[in-house]
KEBAZA-736377 format. One record per residue (C-alpha): residue number from 1; residue in three letters; chain; z, y, x. Coordinates in steps of 0.02 Angstrom, whole numbers, plus 50000, padded with zeros to 5 digits. Example, Ala and Ser with C-alpha at 12.3 -4.5 7.8 and 13.67 -1.06 7.14 Angstrom:
BEGIN
<1,'ALA','A',<50390,49775,50615>>;
<2,'SER','A',<50357,49947,50684>>;
% end
This chain:
BEGIN
<1,'MET','A',<52444,55161,56316>>;
<2,'GLU','A',<52337,55008,56290>>;
<3,'VAL','A',<52379,54858,56183>>;
<4,'SER','A',<52294,54689,56192>>;
<5,'GLY','A',<52349,54511,56180>>;
<6,'PRO','A',<52330,54352,56277>>;
<7,'PRO','A',<52176,54245,56251>>;
<8,'SER','A',<52165,54203,56067>>;
<9,'PRO','A',<52120,54019,56047>>;
<10,'SER','A',<52160,54024,55863>>;
<11,'SER','A',<52035,54160,55825>>;
<12,'THR','A',<51890,54092,55927>>;
<13,'ALA','A',<51923,53908,55895>>;
<14,'GLY','A',<51954,53933,55710>>;
<15,'TYR','A',<51794,54033,55689>>;
<16,'GLY','A',<51699,53908,55796>>;
<17,'ASN','A',<51755,53766,55683>>;
<18,'SER','A',<51731,53854,55515>>;
<19,'ALA','A',<51632,53771,55377>>;
<20,'ALA','A',<51482,53885,55408>>;
<21,'VAL','A',<51481,53846,55595>>;
<22,'ARG','A',<51494,53659,55561>>;
<23,'ALA','A',<51350,53673,55438>>;
<24,'GLY','A',<51249,53765,55569>>;
<25,'ARG','A',<51277,53623,55691>>;
<26,'TRP','A',<51218,53496,55563>>;
<27,'VAL','A',<51062,53601,55531>>;
<28,'ALA','A',<51025,53602,55718>>;
<29,'LEU','A',<51052,53414,55727>>;
<30,'ALA','A',<50939,53382,55577>>;
<31,'SER','A',<50808,53496,55656>>;
<32,'ILE','A',<50806,53388,55813>>;
<33,'ALA','A',<50770,53232,55711>>;
<34,'GLY','A',<50641,53321,55602>>;
<35,'SER','A',<50549,53399,55750>>;
<36,'ALA','A',<50543,53231,55839>>;
<37,'ALA','A',<50466,53147,55687>>;
<38,'LEU','A',<50340,53287,55663>>;
<39,'ALA','A',<50293,53287,55848>>;
<40,'VAL','A',<50255,53100,55849>>;
<41,'THR','A',<50160,53109,55685>>;
<42,'LYS','A',<50051,53258,55736>>;
<43,'ILE','A',<50013,53199,55912>>;
<44,'VAL','A',<49967,53023,55857>>;
<45,'THR','A',<49867,53086,55707>>;
<46,'GLY','A',<49783,53221,55811>>;
<47,'LEU','A',<49728,53097,55943>>;
<48,'MET','A',<49664,52975,55812>>;
<49,'ALA','A',<49575,53115,55716>>;
<50,'GLY','A',<49508,53195,55874>>;
<51,'SER','A',<49584,53366,55834>>;
<52,'THR','A',<49641,53478,55977>>;
<53,'SER','A',<49733,53598,55861>>;
<54,'VAL','A',<49834,53458,55781>>;
<55,'VAL','A',<49882,53388,55952>>;
<56,'ALA','A',<49929,53564,56011>>;
<57,'ASP','A',<50040,53587,55859>>;
<58,'GLY','A',<50119,53419,55895>>;
<59,'VAL','A',<50156,53470,56074>>;
<60,'GLU','A',<50237,53627,56006>>;
<61,'SER','A',<50347,53520,55893>>;
<62,'ALA','A',<50393,53413,56042>>;
<63,'GLY','A',<50453,53571,56127>>;
<64,'ASP','A',<50558,53607,55973>>;
<65,'VAL','A',<50657,53448,56006>>;
<66,'GLY','A',<50711,53519,56174>>;
<67,'THR','A',<50749,53693,56109>>;
<68,'SER','A',<50850,53628,55960>>;
<69,'THR','A',<50948,53516,56079>>;
<70,'PHE','A',<50984,53669,56186>>;
<71,'VAL','A',<51041,53763,56031>>;
<72,'LEU','A',<51159,53625,55976>>;
<73,'PHE','A',<51232,53611,56150>>;
<74,'GLY','A',<51253,53799,56161>>;
<75,'MET','A',<51343,53808,55993>>;
<76,'LEU','A',<51463,53669,56043>>;
<77,'LEU','A',<51505,53742,56213>>;
<78,'GLY','A',<51506,53922,56151>>;
<79,'ALA','A',<51637,53880,56019>>;
<80,'LYS','A',<51764,53824,56149>>;
<81,'PRO','A',<51920,53935,56144>>;
<82,'ALA','A',<51971,54058,56279>>;
<83,'ASP','A',<52067,53994,56430>>;
<84,'GLU','A',<52141,54064,56589>>;
<85,'ASN','A',<51974,54071,56680>>;
<86,'HIS','A',<51875,54130,56528>>;
<87,'PRO','A',<51986,54256,56437>>;
<88,'TYR','A',<51840,54310,56327>>;
<89,'GLY','A',<51797,54132,56278>>;
<90,'HIS','A',<51637,54035,56315>>;
<91,'GLY','A',<51526,54122,56188>>;
<92,'ARG','A',<51409,54199,56316>>;
<93,'PHE','A',<51341,54026,56349>>;
<94,'GLU','A',<51278,54023,56170>>;
<95,'ILE','A',<51184,54187,56200>>;
<96,'LEU','A',<51118,54119,56365>>;
<97,'VAL','A',<51046,53971,56270>>;
<98,'GLY','A',<50951,54093,56160>>;
<99,'LEU','A',<50874,54167,56319>>;
<100,'VAL','A',<50828,53993,56381>>;
<101,'VAL','A',<50747,53953,56214>>;
<102,'GLY','A',<50638,54108,56233>>;
<103,'MET','A',<50586,54059,56409>>;
<104,'VAL','A',<50545,53881,56353>>;
<105,'LEU','A',<50438,53948,56211>>;
<106,'VAL','A',<50338,54057,56331>>;
<107,'ALA','A',<50308,53910,56448>>;
<108,'VAL','A',<50260,53791,56307>>;
<109,'GLY','A',<50144,53919,56229>>;
<110,'ALA','A',<50055,53952,56393>>;
<111,'GLY','A',<50032,53766,56420>>;
<112,'ILE','A',<49960,53744,56246>>;
<113,'CYS','A',<49834,53885,56277>>;
<114,'VAL','A',<49774,53809,56441>>;
<115,'SER','A',<49762,53633,56369>>;
<116,'SER','A',<49669,53688,56212>>;
<117,'LEU','A',<49536,53788,56304>>;
<118,'ARG','A',<49510,53664,56445>>;
<119,'ASN','A',<49365,53572,56361>>;
<120,'VAL','A',<49311,53705,56236>>;
<121,'ALA','A',<49126,53689,56281>>;
<122,'GLU','A',<49124,53500,56273>>;
<123,'VAL','A',<49016,53421,56137>>;
<124,'HIS','A',<49112,53286,56041>>;
<125,'PRO','A',<49120,53212,55866>>;
<126,'PRO','A',<49203,53324,55736>>;
<127,'PRO','A',<49385,53287,55693>>;
<128,'ALA','A',<49431,53176,55547>>;
<129,'VAL','A',<49482,53254,55381>>;
<130,'TYR','A',<49652,53167,55375>>;
<131,'GLY','A',<49709,53277,55520>>;
<132,'ILE','A',<49754,53414,55396>>;
<133,'TRP','A',<49896,53317,55313>>;
<134,'PRO','A',<50025,53322,55454>>;
<135,'LEU','A',<49993,53509,55472>>;
<136,'ILE','A',<50029,53539,55288>>;
<137,'GLY','A',<50185,53430,55298>>;
<138,'SER','A',<50243,53522,55455>>;
<139,'ALA','A',<50227,53693,55373>>;
<140,'LEU','A',<50331,53638,55224>>;
<141,'VAL','A',<50468,53553,55328>>;
<142,'LYS','A',<50481,53697,55450>>;
<143,'ALA','A',<50492,53822,55307>>;
<144,'GLY','A',<50648,53731,55248>>;
<145,'PHE','A',<50726,53724,55421>>;
<146,'SER','A',<50685,53907,55456>>;
<147,'THR','A',<50770,53963,55295>>;
<148,'LEU','A',<50927,53863,55332>>;
<149,'LYS','A',<50939,53920,55513>>;
<150,'PHE','A',<50916,54104,55471>>;
<151,'ARG','A',<51047,54087,55335>>;
<152,'TYR','A',<51180,54005,55441>>;
<153,'GLY','A',<51130,54088,55604>>;
<154,'ARG','A',<51155,54262,55532>>;
<155,'LYS','A',<51311,54209,55439>>;
<156,'ILE','A',<51398,54148,55597>>;
<157,'ARG','A',<51306,54274,55710>>;
<158,'SER','A',<51234,54137,55819>>;
<159,'ALA','A',<51099,54205,55936>>;
<160,'ALA','A',<51042,54029,55979>>;
<161,'LEU','A',<51024,53970,55799>>;
<162,'VAL','A',<50932,54129,55748>>;
<163,'ALA','A',<50817,54105,55898>>;
<164,'ASP','A',<50782,53928,55839>>;
<165,'ALA','A',<50748,53995,55665>>;
<166,'TRP','A',<50615,54110,55737>>;
<167,'ASN','A',<50547,53959,55828>>;
<168,'ASP','A',<50528,53869,55661>>;
<169,'THR','A',<50443,54022,55588>>;
<170,'VAL','A',<50319,54012,55730>>;
<171,'ASP','A',<50291,53829,55686>>;
<172,'ILE','A',<50239,53881,55511>>;
<173,'LEU','A',<50116,54010,55579>>;
<174,'SER','A',<50051,53889,55709>>;
<175,'ALA','A',<50026,53752,55579>>;
<176,'ILE','A',<49931,53874,55467>>;
<177,'SER','A',<49825,53932,55616>>;
<178,'ALA','A',<49786,53753,55665>>;
<179,'LEU','A',<49747,53710,55484>>;
<180,'ALA','A',<49627,53857,55468>>;
<181,'ALA','A',<49540,53812,55631>>;
<182,'LEU','A',<49526,53628,55584>>;
<183,'GLY','A',<49462,53674,55411>>;
<184,'LEU','A',<49329,53786,55488>>;
<185,'THR','A',<49271,53646,55602>>;
<186,'LEU','A',<49265,53522,55458>>;
<187,'TYR','A',<49171,53646,55350>>;
<188,'ASP','A',<49026,53661,55474>>;
<189,'PRO','A',<49044,53552,55630>>;
<190,'GLN','A',<48877,53608,55698>>;
<191,'ARG','A',<48922,53793,55704>>;
<192,'PHE','A',<49111,53789,55722>>;
<193,'LEU','A',<49149,53637,55828>>;
<194,'ALA','A',<49243,53745,55954>>;
<195,'ALA','A',<49351,53823,55818>>;
<196,'ASP','A',<49471,53677,55830>>;
<197,'HIS','A',<49500,53717,56014>>;
<198,'TYR','A',<49523,53902,55981>>;
<199,'GLY','A',<49646,53858,55843>>;
<200,'GLY','A',<49751,53765,55972>>;
<201,'ALA','A',<49744,53917,56086>>;
<202,'ALA','A',<49798,54029,55941>>;
<203,'VAL','A',<49949,53917,55918>>;
<204,'GLY','A',<49993,53943,56101>>;
<205,'VAL','A',<49978,54132,56089>>;
<206,'ILE','A',<50093,54138,55937>>;
<207,'VAL','A',<50221,54032,56029>>;
<208,'VAL','A',<50216,54145,56183>>;
<209,'LEU','A',<50239,54305,56081>>;
<210,'THR','A',<50386,54231,55987>>;
<211,'GLY','A',<50465,54171,56149>>;
<212,'LEU','A',<50456,54348,56217>>;
<213,'ARG','A',<50541,54417,56062>>;
<214,'VAL','A',<50679,54287,56066>>;
<215,'GLY','A',<50710,54316,56252>>;
<216,'HIS','A',<50713,54505,56226>>;
<217,'ASP','A',<50845,54494,56089>>;
<218,'ALA','A',<50954,54376,56192>>;
<219,'ALA','A',<50938,54488,56346>>;
<220,'LEU','A',<50999,54639,56246>>;
<221,'GLU','A',<51156,54544,56195>>;
<222,'LEU','A',<51188,54488,56374>>;
<223,'MET','A',<51177,54672,56424>>;
<224,'ASP','A',<51318,54716,56301>>;
<225,'THR','A',<51206,54814,56184>>;
<226,'MET','A',<51309,54892,56046>>;
<227,'PRO','A',<51299,54809,55874>>;
<228,'ASP','A',<51228,54892,55719>>;
<229,'GLU','A',<51316,55051,55664>>;
<230,'SER','A',<51364,54967,55500>>;
<231,'LEU','A',<51472,54843,55597>>;
<232,'MET','A',<51551,54983,55699>>;
<233,'ALA','A',<51590,55075,55537>>;
<234,'GLU','A',<51681,54921,55472>>;
<235,'ILE','A',<51791,54919,55628>>;
<236,'ARG','A',<51835,55103,55611>>;
<237,'GLU','A',<51873,55085,55426>>;
<238,'ALA','A',<51988,54937,55457>>;
<239,'ALA','A',<52082,55033,55592>>;
<240,'ALA','A',<52097,55189,55483>>;
<241,'LYS','A',<52193,55090,55351>>;
<242,'VAL','A',<52340,55064,55469>>;
<243,'PRO','A',<52485,55184,55436>>;
<244,'GLY','A',<52506,55304,55581>>;
<245,'VAL','A',<52323,55303,55635>>;
<246,'LEU','A',<52263,55483,55624>>;
<247,'GLY','A',<52089,55454,55692>>;
<248,'VAL','A',<51972,55343,55792>>;
<249,'GLU','A',<51919,55433,55949>>;
<250,'LYS','A',<51808,55298,56028>>;
<251,'CYS','A',<51752,55125,55977>>;
<252,'TYR','A',<51647,55001,56076>>;
<253,'ALA','A',<51601,54819,56044>>;
<254,'ARG','A',<51511,54684,56141>>;
<255,'LYS','A',<51453,54514,56083>>;
<256,'THR','A',<51528,54361,56166>>;
<257,'GLY','A',<51441,54219,56075>>;
<258,'MET','A',<51463,54216,55887>>;
<259,'GLN','A',<51600,54350,55887>>;
<260,'TYR','A',<51632,54523,55959>>;
<261,'HIS','A',<51764,54593,56074>>;
<262,'VAL','A',<51812,54771,56031>>;
<263,'ASP','A',<51882,54918,56132>>;
<264,'ILE','A',<51953,55055,56021>>;
<265,'HIS','A',<52043,55220,56054>>;
<266,'LEU','A',<52161,55273,55914>>;
<267,'GLU','A',<52237,55445,55890>>;
<268,'VAL','A',<52419,55456,55838>>;
<269,'ASP','A',<52554,55588,55819>>;
<270,'PRO','A',<52596,55649,55996>>;
<271,'GLU','A',<52780,55661,55949>>;
<272,'LEU','A',<52798,55474,55922>>;
<273,'THR','A',<52895,55367,56044>>;
<274,'VAL','A',<52809,55239,56154>>;
<275,'ARG','A',<52878,55099,56046>>;
<276,'GLU','A',<52815,55179,55886>>;
<277,'SER','A',<52642,55205,55959>>;
<278,'HIS','A',<52642,55027,56023>>;
<279,'ASP','A',<52685,54962,55849>>;
<280,'ILE','A',<52541,55059,55772>>;
<281,'ALA','A',<52420,54989,55901>>;
<282,'THR','A',<52482,54813,55870>>;
<283,'ASN','A',<52465,54833,55682>>;
<284,'ALA','A',<52288,54899,55706>>;
<285,'ARG','A',<52243,54748,55812>>;
<286,'ILE','A',<52312,54630,55680>>;
<287,'GLN','A',<52227,54724,55537>>;
<288,'ILE','A',<52054,54720,55617>>;
<289,'ARG','A',<52064,54536,55664>>;
<290,'GLU','A',<52124,54485,55491>>;
<291,'GLU','A',<51997,54591,55396>>;
<292,'LEU','A',<51846,54557,55507>>;
<293,'GLY','A',<51828,54373,55549>>;
<294,'TRP','A',<51683,54408,55667>>;
<295,'VAL','A',<51798,54505,55785>>;
<296,'ALA','A',<51875,54390,55916>>;
<297,'ASP','A',<51998,54514,55991>>;
<298,'ILE','A',<52032,54700,56014>>;
<299,'LEU','A',<52093,54807,56157>>;
<300,'VAL','A',<52182,54957,56080>>;
<301,'HIS','A',<52208,55119,56176>>;
<302,'VAL','A',<52325,55248,56098>>;
<303,'GLU','A',<52302,55434,56125>>;
<304,'PRO','A',<52394,55587,56058>>;
<305,'LEU','A',<52303,55687,55926>>;
<306,'LEU','A',<52286,55854,56014>>;
<307,'PRO','A',<52280,56018,55918>>;
<308,'VAL','A',<52120,56119,55928>>;
<309,'THR','A',<52092,56305,55915>>;
<310,'LYS','A',<51970,56387,55797>>;
<311,'GLY','A',<51788,56356,55842>>;
<312,'GLU','A',<51828,56215,55966>>;
<313,'GLU','A',<51806,56028,55954>>;
<314,'ASN','A',<51928,55895,56009>>;
<315,'ASP','A',<51876,55726,56081>>;
<316,'SER','A',<51849,55656,55907>>;
<317,'GLY','A',<51718,55788,55868>>;
<318,'ARG','A',<51824,55875,55736>>;
<319,'MET','A',<51800,56062,55726>>;
<320,'ALA','A',<51949,56172,55692>>;
<321,'ASP','A',<51936,56297,55550>>;
% end
């Protein structure tokens, strides 16, 4: 016997419009504006100061505008409730956005590397000292955005927002790398004139590595990788509280956006009627959804608890005395 329900607009839509989710959207929107301002400031200042590393960091910030826009769009579309053609909701689009963000980061990072090293041997005047200020400002601003995105991204389990938080973390590292390279060039232009170019290339490498990590994490979720065991334990514990549930034989979960869909096999008294078993399964479904807000819906399969003989195991792994 299996028990499930129709698409659950209330669960997915309600979660998608919770205060934390709305705050996450505002963080993504603010990040777009902040990244745009930083990109313009760093590119203009870098060109005026003659610093390759500052311009490279500005290009990276310009890429952030696109990735944050993707993230916001993914969160909005991914929060749409289930419908007849999408019974599991639209959450996978939000995970797909995380994968796209990773791919964009790899492409942007590779472009920054090529651009920074293109004229590395060219002799030119050293950069101006004022080029360091937008880098310092960028590191501080991105530290704030990264903290907020990690906080809300993990709270609402948004793959796209967490991916963007990693992107901001990269921005901090890239700004520090660019600052170190620029500082080295300013310290001794005769010996370390090329350091500014290598600093830009270092920014590109950091961006590529982070893009690969973000894409890897998103790909695992698209492949229905099981969540952490702590989350699975919460599901089992919630089900075990339901009267009539004698054991949890199997439990699987897959992420569909910011929530999970669960398949669970419950063991009940084999002497119960079909109606009684159905009621237990329904109560378990209600209990899990009410207790765990990150669960969108549950498919419950009911099985009889079979007796075992001494020295043998049943399907649940319990050993008879």
